N, C-alpha and C positions, 0 to 999 in steps of 0.2 A: 446490531449492525454498526460496523466501524466506518467512519467517514473517510473517503479516499483523499479528501482535500485537508490533510492535517499537517501541522508544522512539526512532523517527526521524521527521522531518517528512514529511508526505504528499508533498511535492514531490520527496522523495528517490526515490520509486518511480514507475514509468511510469504512464501513464493507465490501463492495464489493471488495475493493482493498485488504483488510486483507485476504479475502477468497482466492483471486487469489495468494497472496503471500504465504499463507499456503499450497495451493494445490501443 
């Protein structure tokens, strides 16, 4: 499981993580 609170660019994670972060 990847932590959503990481110091990495949004592009680093798949669109799925982007949607979760945006939600």
